[in-house]
Kinemage of the C-alpha trace (Angstrom):
@kinemage 1
@onewidth
@group {chain A} dominant
@subgroup {mainchain}
@vectorlist {calphas} color= white
{ca met a 1} P 37.294 -43.823 41.532
{ca pro a 2} L 38.977 -39.919 42.137
{ca asp a 3} L 36.929 -38.040 44.888
{ca leu a 4} L 34.899 -36.408 42.001
{ca glu a 5} L 31.277 -35.279 41.711
{ca ser a 6} L 28.733 -34.560 39.127
{ca his a 7} L 29.319 -31.014 38.427
{ca arg a 8} L 28.701 -28.685 35.630
{ca leu a 9} L 31.093 -29.648 32.849
{ca leu a 10} L 33.524 -26.408 32.879
{ca asp a 11} L 34.123 -26.626 36.582
{ca phe a 12} L 36.176 -29.572 35.626
{ca ile a 13} L 38.618 -27.765 33.209
{ca gly a 14} L 41.775 -27.156 34.593
{ca lys a 15} L 40.883 -29.100 37.640
{ca met a 16} L 40.995 -31.879 36.174
{ca pro a 17} L 43.255 -33.319 33.389
{ca val a 18} L 42.592 -34.537 29.369
{ca glu a 19} L 42.633 -38.289 29.658
{ca glu a 20} L 46.511 -39.086 29.382
{ca gly a 21} L 47.263 -40.388 26.141
{ca thr a 22} L 43.632 -39.131 24.405
{ca val a 23} L 45.383 -35.822 22.032
{ca glu a 24} L 48.303 -38.103 20.700
{ca phe a 25} L 46.385 -40.670 19.756
{ca phe a 26} L 44.003 -38.928 17.971
{ca ser a 27} L 46.720 -36.561 16.969
{ca ser a 28} L 48.791 -39.437 15.396
{ca ala a 29} L 45.942 -41.038 13.056
{ca pro a 30} L 46.097 -39.817 9.837
{ca gln a 31} L 42.024 -39.373 9.738
{ca ser a 32} L 41.690 -37.910 12.757
{ca lys a 33} L 44.591 -35.638 13.020
{ca ala a 34} L 43.011 -34.011 9.643
{ca tyr a 35} L 40.245 -33.561 11.686
{ca leu a 36} L 41.668 -32.205 14.514
{ca asp a 37} L 43.745 -29.989 12.135
{ca lys a 38} L 40.697 -27.948 10.225
{ca cys a 39} L 39.326 -27.126 13.937
{ca ala a 40} L 41.706 -26.353 15.809
{ca ala a 41} L 40.772 -22.142 15.196
{ca asp a 42} L 37.713 -22.915 17.034
{ca leu a 43} L 37.964 -26.192 19.357
{ca phe a 44} L 40.357 -27.443 22.305
{ca pro a 45} L 40.535 -29.971 24.261
{ca val a 46} L 38.926 -30.361 27.518
{ca pro a 47} L 38.408 -33.472 30.266
{ca phe a 48} L 36.246 -35.593 29.298
{ca tyr a 49} L 34.449 -36.132 32.651
{ca ser a 50} L 31.745 -38.521 31.968
{ca arg a 51} L 34.801 -40.925 31.310
{ca gln a 52} L 35.476 -40.815 35.167
{ca pro a 53} L 32.950 -42.352 37.247
{ca lys a 54} L 31.560 -40.328 40.542
{ca ser a 55} L 32.160 -40.673 44.190
{ca asp a 56} L 28.039 -39.807 44.287
{ca gly a 57} L 27.734 -42.727 41.796
{ca gly a 58} L 26.829 -41.347 38.837
{ca asp a 59} L 29.047 -41.659 34.607
{ca thr a 60} L 29.112 -45.274 35.311
{ca phe a 61} L 28.265 -45.894 32.019
{ca phe a 62} L 30.905 -44.076 29.967
{ca gly a 63} L 33.228 -43.784 33.167
{ca asp a 64} L 33.198 -47.503 33.486
{ca thr a 65} L 30.929 -49.741 31.144
{ca leu a 66} L 32.015 -47.985 27.699
{ca lys a 67} L 35.499 -47.776 28.818
{ca ser a 68} L 37.467 -50.631 27.284
{ca ala a 69} L 39.783 -51.742 24.635
{ca asp a 70} L 37.434 -53.476 22.477
{ca thr a 71} L 34.464 -50.815 23.659
{ca leu a 72} L 35.361 -46.907 23.439
{ca pro a 73} L 39.078 -46.835 24.339
{ca his a 74} L 39.385 -43.421 23.403
{ca ala a 75} L 37.352 -40.040 23.465
{ca leu a 76} L 38.440 -36.875 22.991
{ca leu a 77} L 36.405 -34.275 23.798
{ca leu a 78} L 36.439 -30.521 21.714
{ca leu a 79} L 34.924 -27.417 23.412
{ca arg a 80} L 34.380 -24.158 21.474
{ca his a 81} L 36.585 -21.964 23.153
{ca asp a 82} L 34.073 -18.610 23.542
{ca ile a 83} L 32.228 -21.702 25.522
{ca ala a 84} L 35.371 -22.235 27.746
{ca ser a 85} L 35.429 -18.212 28.097
{ca leu a 86} L 32.082 -17.967 29.265
{ca arg a 87} L 31.966 -15.413 26.274
{ca tyr a 88} L 29.215 -17.037 23.852
{ca asn a 89} L 27.203 -14.953 21.837
{ca phe a 90} L 23.667 -16.263 21.864
{ca asp a 91} L 22.609 -13.587 19.556
{ca gln a 92} L 24.831 -15.102 16.960
{ca val a 93} L 22.955 -18.156 17.088
{ca ser a 94} L 20.851 -19.406 13.709
{ca ala a 95} L 19.007 -22.898 12.676
{ca glu a 96} L 21.362 -22.631 9.283
{ca gly a 97} L 24.901 -23.072 8.340
{ca trp a 98} L 27.240 -26.318 10.568
{ca arg a 99} L 29.432 -24.796 13.001
{ca pro a 100} L 29.313 -27.278 15.823
{ca asp a 101} L 29.910 -25.540 19.557
{ca thr a 102} L 31.098 -29.255 20.877
{ca val a 103} L 32.863 -32.395 19.352
{ca cys a 104} L 34.107 -35.211 20.882
{ca leu a 105} L 36.196 -38.252 18.483
{ca phe a 106} L 35.779 -41.473 19.151
{ca gln a 107} L 37.204 -44.328 18.685
{ca val a 108} L 34.909 -46.697 18.083
{ca gly a 109} L 35.389 -51.087 19.165
{ca pro a 110} L 33.635 -54.317 17.623
{ca lys a 111} L 32.349 -55.367 21.018
{ca leu a 112} L 29.911 -52.439 20.144
{ca asn a 113} L 28.189 -53.946 17.363
{ca gly a 114} L 25.101 -54.923 16.577
{ca tyr a 115} L 25.000 -56.531 13.205
{ca arg a 116} L 28.596 -58.151 12.646
{ca asp a 117} L 30.717 -54.833 11.483
{ca thr a 118} L 28.001 -52.842 12.789
{ca thr a 119} L 27.896 -50.428 15.665
{ca his a 120} L 24.671 -51.167 17.996
{ca gly a 121} L 21.782 -47.847 17.101
{ca gly a 122} L 21.002 -47.493 20.470
{ca leu a 123} L 24.980 -47.084 21.208
{ca leu a 124} L 24.970 -44.554 18.560
{ca ala a 125} L 22.243 -42.600 20.225
{ca ser a 126} L 24.108 -42.980 23.753
{ca leu a 127} L 27.344 -41.154 22.076
{ca leu a 128} L 24.992 -38.382 19.906
{ca asp a 129} L 22.878 -37.658 23.872
{ca glu a 130} L 26.105 -37.716 25.455
{ca val a 131} L 27.773 -34.994 23.362
{ca val a 132} L 24.488 -32.801 23.106
{ca gly a 133} L 24.571 -32.526 26.679
{ca phe a 134} L 27.983 -31.620 26.992
{ca asn a 135} L 27.122 -28.889 24.921
{ca val a 136} L 23.736 -27.673 27.053
{ca asp a 137} L 26.384 -27.807 29.827
{ca gly a 138} L 28.587 -25.757 28.645
{ca leu a 139} L 25.792 -22.959 27.256
{ca cys a 140} L 24.196 -23.418 30.896
{ca ser a 141} L 27.312 -22.175 32.607
{ca cys a 142} L 27.769 -19.073 30.149
{ca ile a 143} L 24.111 -17.835 31.123
{ca glu a 144} L 24.608 -18.561 34.053
{ca ala a 145} L 27.598 -16.062 34.088
{ca gln a 146} L 26.262 -13.750 32.581
{ca gly a 147} L 23.450 -13.438 35.891
{ca glu a 148} L 20.222 -15.247 33.608
{ca asn a 149} L 19.616 -18.654 35.910
{ca lys a 150} L 21.521 -17.784 39.374
{ca pro a 151} L 20.479 -21.309 41.639
{ca arg a 152} L 21.969 -23.823 39.508
{ca thr a 153} L 19.321 -26.704 37.742
{ca arg a 154} L 19.808 -30.464 36.390
{ca leu a 155} L 19.242 -30.896 32.808
{ca tyr a 156} L 17.254 -33.712 30.936
{ca thr a 157} L 16.784 -35.140 27.860
{ca gly a 158} L 13.132 -34.181 26.240
{ca tyr a 159} L 13.491 -36.395 23.025
{ca leu a 160} L 16.520 -37.567 20.958
{ca asn a 161} L 14.532 -38.061 17.057
{ca thr a 162} L 17.618 -39.957 15.420
{ca ser a 163} L 17.660 -40.612 11.762
{ca tyr a 164} L 20.382 -43.033 10.799
{ca arg a 165} L 21.592 -42.313 7.790
{ca lys a 166} L 24.435 -45.040 7.000
{ca pro a 167} L 25.764 -47.888 9.165
{ca val a 168} L 28.915 -47.335 11.507
{ca ser a 169} L 31.189 -50.157 11.491
{ca pro a 170} L 34.480 -49.763 14.227
{ca gly a 171} L 36.429 -47.241 13.815
{ca phe a 172} L 36.937 -43.379 14.001
{ca tyr a 173} L 33.817 -41.153 14.567
{ca ala a 174} L 33.555 -37.448 15.308
{ca val a 175} L 30.011 -36.557 17.493
{ca glu a 176} L 29.362 -32.591 16.245
{ca ser a 177} L 26.995 -31.076 18.408
{ca arg a 178} L 25.048 -27.209 18.261
{ca leu a 179} L 22.726 -25.083 19.841
{ca val a 180} L 19.353 -24.514 16.661
{ca lys a 181} L 17.626 -21.926 19.394
{ca arg a 182} L 16.640 -21.400 23.721
{ca asp a 183} L 13.137 -20.893 24.578
{ca gly a 184} L 12.998 -20.490 28.393
{ca arg a 185} L 14.165 -24.010 30.244
{ca lys a 186} L 13.988 -25.401 26.674
{ca trp a 187} L 17.356 -25.975 24.353
{ca phe a 188} L 16.881 -27.524 20.924
{ca leu a 189} L 19.905 -28.367 19.113
{ca lys a 190} L 21.181 -30.761 16.557
{ca gly a 191} L 23.733 -33.448 16.607
{ca gln a 192} L 25.791 -35.411 13.978
{ca ile a 193} L 27.807 -38.429 13.797
{ca val a 194} L 30.557 -37.748 11.169
{ca gly a 195} L 32.957 -40.279 9.759
{ca ala a 196} L 36.245 -40.237 8.172
{ca asp a 197} L 35.251 -39.722 4.936
{ca gly a 198} L 33.255 -37.083 6.046
{ca ala a 199} L 30.413 -38.400 5.481
{ca val a 200} L 27.314 -38.041 8.126
{ca tyr a 201} L 25.835 -41.110 9.533
{ca thr a 202} L 23.985 -40.811 12.377
{ca glu a 203} L 21.251 -37.298 12.795
{ca ala a 204} L 19.701 -36.342 15.452
{ca asp a 205} L 17.253 -33.234 16.541
{ca val a 206} L 17.060 -32.416 20.266
{ca leu a 207} L 15.493 -31.286 23.229
{ca tyr a 208} L 17.051 -31.031 26.299
{ca ile a 209} L 14.883 -29.075 29.515
{ca gln a 210} L 16.223 -27.622 32.500
{ca ser a 211} L 14.397 -28.084 35.712
{ca arg a 212} L 13.099 -25.714 37.405
{ca asp a 213} L 14.064 -25.800 40.742
{ca ser a 214} L 18.016 -25.785 42.007
{ca leu a 215} L 19.433 -29.107 42.365
{ca leu a 216} L 23.105 -28.998 41.706
């Protein structure tokens, strides 16, 4: 287990490598390569830090339980350049349109089924929650860099209202997230799971809440 503790996503950029082989895997598969080519101007790979269990006991779900050849063998996290560089313009946030702030590419394996050849809906909600959480985490770093919130606080999911549009079978999917609005400690976001065919399979309206006290 690496000597890591749970902090902000941006703390790990440059300090922790992108998981070995993930960029090559998704770049070599025609369906995922097409997605990467489409978003290359906006997004770039960053460490999927919850794929590594932490020394404080955190991140065992994605870093251990879901990290096997037949669950989620490959996962590649992508972040907008202006979030990674702490230059995100909150004045341009709109509830309309769709330009993701954060994306994760997943290869979903067969051991995550509920019904035969159908990925369990609870797992899909977990994928959405994780990627939307990365989105908020990166945006919090932008707020902190701008001097608005100096003490670091924890983030909690307030709600994750999920709509299942189409059954998800094992294969390649992109989980996308974007900010809709922010109201003080409340962050309102949308997430969606997109298949290789470009169709939206699952959607979620999400509320994240920052704690009042400095805890990180």
